[in-house]
VEXLUMMI-376535 format. One line per field, with one value per residue (C-alpha): residue number from 1; residue in one letter; y, z, x. Coordinates in Angstrom, 2 decimals. Last residue first. Layout:
! VEXLUMMI-376535
pos: [NUM_...]
code: [A_...]
c2: [Y_...]
c3: [Z_...]
c1: [X_...]
This chain:
! VEXLUMMI-376535
pos: [321_320_319_318_317_316_315_314_313_312_311_310_309_308_307_306_305_304_303_302_301_300_299_298_297_296_295_294_293_292_291_290_289_288_287_286_285_284_283_282_281_280_279_278_277_276_275_274_273_272_271_270_269_268_267_266_265_264_263_262_261_260_259_258_257_256_255_254_253_252_251_250_249_248_247_246_245_244_243_242_241_240_239_238_237_236_235_234_233_232_231_230_229_228_227_226_225_224_223_222_221_220_219_218_217_216_215_214_213_212_211_210_209_208_207_206_205_204_203_202_201_200_199_198_197_196_195_194_193_192_191_190_189_188_187_186_185_184_183_182_181_180_179_178_177_176_175_174_173_172_171_170_169_168_167_166_165_164_163_162_161_160_159_158_157_156_155_154_153_152_151_150_149_148_147_146_145_144_143_142_141_140_139_138_137_136_135_134_133_132_131_130_129_128_127_126_125_124_123_122_121_120_119_118_117_116_115_114_113_112_111_110_109_108_107_106_105_104_103_102_101_100_99_98_97_96_95_94_93_92_91_90_89_88_87_86_85_84_83_82_81_80_79_78_77_76_75_74_73_72_71_70_69_68_67_66_65_64_63_62_61_60_59_58_57_56_55_54_53_52_51_50_49_48_47_46_45_44_43_42_41_40_39_38_37_36_35_34_33_32_31_30_29_28_27_26_25_24_23_22_21_20_19_18_17_16_15_14_13_12_11_10_9_8_7_6_5_4_3_2_1]
code: [X_X_X_X_X_X_X_X_X_X_X_X_X_X_X_X_X_X_X_X_X_X_X_X_X_X_X_X_X_X_X_X_X_X_X_X_X_X_X_X_X_X_X_X_X_X_X_X_X_X_X_X_X_X_X_X_X_X_X_X_X_X_X_X_X_X_X_X_X_X_X_X_X_X_X_X_X_X_X_X_X_X_X_X_X_X_X_X_X_X_X_X_X_X_X_X_X_X_X_X_X_X_X_X_X_X_X_X_X_X_X_X_X_X_X_X_X_X_X_X_X_X_X_X_X_X_X_X_X_X_X_X_X_X_X_X_X_X_X_X_X_X_X_X_X_X_X_X_X_X_X_X_X_X_X_X_X_X_X_X_X_X_X_X_X_X_X_X_X_X_X_X_X_X_X_X_X_X_X_X_X_X_X_X_X_X_X_X_X_X_X_X_X_X_X_X_X_X_X_X_X_X_X_X_X_X_X_X_X_X_X_X_X_X_X_X_X_X_X_X_X_X_X_X_X_X_X_X_X_X_X_X_X_X_X_X_X_X_X_X_X_X_X_X_X_X_X_X_X_X_X_X_X_X_X_X_X_X_X_X_X_X_X_X_X_X_X_X_X_X_X_X_X_X_X_X_X_X_X_X_X_X_X_X_X_X_X_X_X_X_X_X_X_X_X_X_X_X_X_X_X_X_X_X_X_X_X_X_X_X_X_X_X_X_X_X_X_X_X_X_X]
c2: [141.57_141.95_142.85_144.46_148.21_147.79_146.22_145.84_143.71_144.00_141.47_140.77_140.24_139.19_140.39_139.74_136.09_134.69_132.49_131.55_133.11_132.81_137.00_136.42_134.12_135.74_138.71_137.36_135.87_139.17_141.14_138.63_138.85_142.43_142.89_140.22_142.82_145.34_143.61_145.84_147.25_149.68_150.58_151.49_153.57_155.29_157.13_154.71_153.69_150.13_151.44_153.98_151.86_149.31_152.49_153.51_149.97_149.19_147.94_150.34_153.04_155.39_155.75_158.35_158.96_161.68_161.69_164.46_165.00_167.29_166.81_162.95_163.16_165.65_163.07_160.35_162.12_162.73_159.13_158.06_160.71_159.70_155.79_156.96_157.02_158.93_159.40_161.99_162.13_163.49_166.77_170.08_171.90_172.67_175.40_174.66_170.71_171.44_173.88_171.03_168.27_169.94_171.71_167.91_166.34_169.34_168.36_164.55_164.97_162.25_165.50_166.28_165.83_167.64_166.79_168.51_168.54_164.86_164.52_161.24_160.22_156.99_154.52_156.28_159.60_157.91_154.57_156.92_159.05_156.38_154.19_157.50_158.14_154.80_154.98_158.53_156.69_154.39_156.31_158.34_161.94_163.62_162.01_161.21_161.84_163.34_163.29_165.23_163.76_165.18_162.64_159.84_156.15_154.60_156.74_153.51_151.17_154.44_154.72_151.24_150.96_154.42_152.95_149.14_151.38_152.82_149.38_148.22_151.05_150.18_146.76_145.26_144.71_143.10_144.37_142.29_142.11_146.13_147.04_150.11_150.78_149.46_151.58_150.31_151.68_149.77_147.37_147.56_144.60_145.08_142.28_143.12_142.19_145.30_145.98_145.57_148.24_150.69_149.80_151.24_153.96_155.07_153.88_156.11_159.63_157.59_156.15_159.17_158.50_154.69_152.15_150.08_146.54_145.98_142.70_141.44_144.36_145.60_148.72_150.78_150.02_150.65_153.97_154.83_153.29_156.21_159.00_158.22_158.37_161.38_163.14_161.80_163.09_162.14_163.70_161.61_159.71_156.26_153.60_149.55_147.97_144.35_141.40_138.14_134.76_132.91_132.20_135.47_137.90_136.90_137.72_141.36_141.50_141.42_143.99_146.08_145.90_147.43_150.17_151.11_152.14_153.73_156.12_157.49_158.50_156.68_153.42_152.11_148.10_146.63_142.93_141.68_137.96_135.41_132.46_129.56_129.25_129.15_126.96_124.27_124.77_123.89_126.37_124.37_124.92_124.36_121.48_122.23_119.76_119.22_119.86_123.02_120.19_117.65_114.41_111.28_108.23_105.57_102.02_99.85_97.94_101.31_102.24_98.62_98.86_101.97_100.49_97.81_99.59_101.87_98.70_97.45_100.85_101.24_97.43_98.24_102.03_100.02_97.13_99.74_101.12]
c3: [116.72_113.19_109.90_109.23_108.51_112.27_113.80_117.44_118.38_121.66_122.65_121.99_125.47_126.12_129.96_131.71_130.33_129.18_130.69_128.72_128.87_124.68_124.64_126.42_124.06_120.92_122.39_123.34_119.55_118.37_119.67_119.01_115.46_115.18_117.50_115.46_113.12_115.86_117.06_119.58_117.28_118.01_114.36_114.15_111.72_110.05_106.43_105.16_102.24_103.81_106.99_105.87_103.84_106.68_108.83_106.28_105.16_109.16_112.31_115.08_116.56_115.09_115.83_113.31_113.78_111.84_107.73_107.27_103.82_104.41_102.46_102.83_106.83_107.15_105.34_107.28_110.70_109.63_108.62_111.48_114.37_113.80_115.34_118.67_120.02_117.99_118.93_117.22_117.19_117.16_117.80_116.90_115.13_118.63_118.27_114.08_114.50_117.50_115.19_112.20_114.60_116.01_112.71_111.36_114.10_114.24_110.78_111.44_114.31_116.80_120.05_118.60_121.54_122.27_124.30_124.23_124.96_126.41_127.27_127.12_129.59_130.04_132.77_134.99_132.98_129.54_131.19_133.47_130.21_128.09_130.37_131.26_127.89_127.36_130.04_128.58_124.98_126.94_129.43_126.78_127.42_125.95_122.80_120.52_121.44_119.88_121.92_120.50_121.35_122.75_122.57_124.41_125.06_122.04_119.98_118.12_121.51_123.45_120.97_121.46_125.14_125.23_122.83_124.96_127.81_126.13_125.06_128.93_130.35_127.44_128.64_125.25_123.38_124.27_127.49_129.03_130.71_131.17_134.83_134.53_136.75_134.56_131.44_129.12_125.78_122.46_123.21_125.79_126.03_126.78_127.61_127.10_129.80_130.80_133.42_131.04_129.45_131.81_133.09_129.84_130.07_133.69_132.74_129.13_130.98_133.02_130.62_128.34_124.03_124.77_122.48_122.57_121.67_121.99_122.26_121.55_119.94_122.45_119.78_122.57_123.90_120.64_120.76_123.69_122.73_119.64_122.02_124.11_121.40_120.40_123.79_124.09_120.76_118.82_115.31_112.75_115.74_115.18_114.76_113.18_113.37_113.06_112.25_113.17_111.31_113.48_110.94_109.37_112.47_112.73_108.48_109.83_112.06_109.99_107.87_110.87_112.19_109.07_108.73_112.64_110.73_108.23_111.04_111.47_115.55_118.90_117.57_118.56_117.24_117.89_117.66_116.14_116.69_113.97_115.94_116.00_119.39_120.21_117.41_118.72_122.43_121.30_120.23_120.46_117.84_118.80_116.26_114.12_113.14_109.18_108.33_105.74_104.04_103.87_105.66_104.31_106.27_106.42_108.09_104.90_106.95_107.64_103.85_103.22_105.33_104.11_100.78_101.75_103.40_100.79_98.04_100.75_100.85_96.61_96.77_98.96_97.52_94.26_95.99_97.19_94.07]
c1: [151.04_149.17_150.65_154.07_152.92_151.24_148.46_148.11_145.21_143.14_140.38_136.91_135.56_132.28_131.71_128.28_128.50_125.30_122.59_119.45_116.06_115.72_116.10_119.24_120.66_119.45_121.08_124.41_124.79_123.51_126.03_129.00_127.90_128.47_131.53_133.51_134.96_135.51_138.74_139.14_142.29_144.96_146.74_150.27_152.49_150.27_150.52_152.60_150.37_149.91_149.14_146.98_144.84_143.84_143.03_140.58_139.31_138.65_140.62_140.04_142.15_144.90_148.76_150.59_154.25_156.38_156.77_154.47_153.04_150.62_147.83_148.38_148.54_145.95_143.94_144.98_144.06_140.59_139.98_141.59_140.48_136.89_136.90_138.47_142.26_143.85_147.41_149.83_153.59_156.86_155.44_158.11_155.59_153.47_150.71_150.43_149.94_147.56_145.83_145.54_144.82_141.65_140.63_140.61_138.72_135.96_135.78_135.26_132.68_132.51_132.67_136.37_138.39_141.38_144.89_147.66_151.60_152.27_155.30_157.26_159.75_157.92_156.41_154.56_153.40_152.78_150.95_148.62_148.17_147.23_144.44_143.43_142.40_140.85_138.84_137.34_136.65_134.49_133.15_131.93_130.74_134.15_133.34_136.30_140.00_142.72_146.47_149.61_153.07_156.54_159.50_160.92_160.79_162.01_159.47_158.17_157.88_156.94_153.35_152.97_152.96_151.02_148.14_148.42_147.40_144.50_143.40_143.58_141.47_139.28_138.55_137.72_134.17_130.69_128.85_126.38_122.74_121.87_120.64_122.60_125.73_127.88_127.15_129.87_131.37_132.39_128.92_126.37_123.56_119.89_117.37_113.37_111.40_109.92_111.95_114.85_113.81_113.35_117.06_118.02_115.97_117.31_121.14_121.05_121.75_124.87_126.09_126.71_127.15_125.64_127.37_123.56_122.60_118.34_116.16_113.14_111.60_108.34_107.56_107.44_110.62_111.69_110.56_111.95_115.32_115.27_114.02_116.90_119.81_118.44_118.77_122.58_123.77_126.60_125.57_123.39_121.63_121.04_119.15_119.77_116.30_117.51_115.52_116.01_115.98_118.66_120.58_119.73_121.17_124.95_124.85_122.83_125.23_128.37_126.71_125.65_129.57_130.98_127.85_129.21_133.39_131.55_130.06_126.55_126.36_126.17_124.72_121.54_121.10_117.28_116.71_113.68_112.58_111.35_110.10_112.93_113.04_109.42_108.72_111.40_109.46_106.17_103.44_99.73_97.54_93.92_92.41_89.28_87.10_86.31_82.82_83.91_86.14_83.35_84.34_85.26_85.76_88.00_88.54_87.28_84.98_83.40_83.74_82.33_79.45_77.76_78.38_76.02_73.42_73.03_72.69_69.79_68.28_67.74_66.50_63.91_62.99_62.56_60.04_58.20_57.59]
């Protein structure tokens, strides 16, 4: 028996020597050592992020911008949380932004209904380490990281120059604008009025605000047309006015000039069908991508330009100028 044990021990020693010589020792999975995982800088930069986008209201043009943003977000493994009041509402925008801060999103893009009212919550997000950018309309007194869009005062002047050209520097016009408290739209109107008043012989008969409501925009324009039947043109300075005005032009068969804002399927069809004489665009088709790229850089702690200028383009029935 002892002899058998001796032989068995010898065999085991020989096998052990072979294993050690071969340089590989098998460890049962349950006994494997666990090495702490260290996140590399590459993993940090490719980690999925969540960006919030807050519009002033729900509207088809903003859906187009969301599609552009979604395509850009996919390139960086970014999830988008898109929200907006049903109708333009400052308090709802504040609540939406507060919720995004609580959810600790990685960045927020907002088109503020009221820059003054939104400034404290923008600053709160920035203080929490969440970069905030504005688009369409700025909040320059806030601590926002950047603004994406065009110079709205210059946009108003472009509207005026286009109107002047179409009317040969004479005539009477009606103006429809959007949200009265929205800084960008007020700047647009100021640029328009300043140029018309100081550089032309054109008379502005009336200015109305639709407050972001399409039905109200239609009522405004129908009332202005009724009150000033000899007008020569209507100028719509906001997104909402274009759809309302083209519907009125179709219904009434008007042959006077209609100048609208924003490059969208509605405005493109209006130009093709001869309802619109011209469209002034801030190249909204690139806003989404610019917003995501800017937030991505800011969320990585990289420097970004304070003003990402998307430019101003005039579209007419012959094409772009």
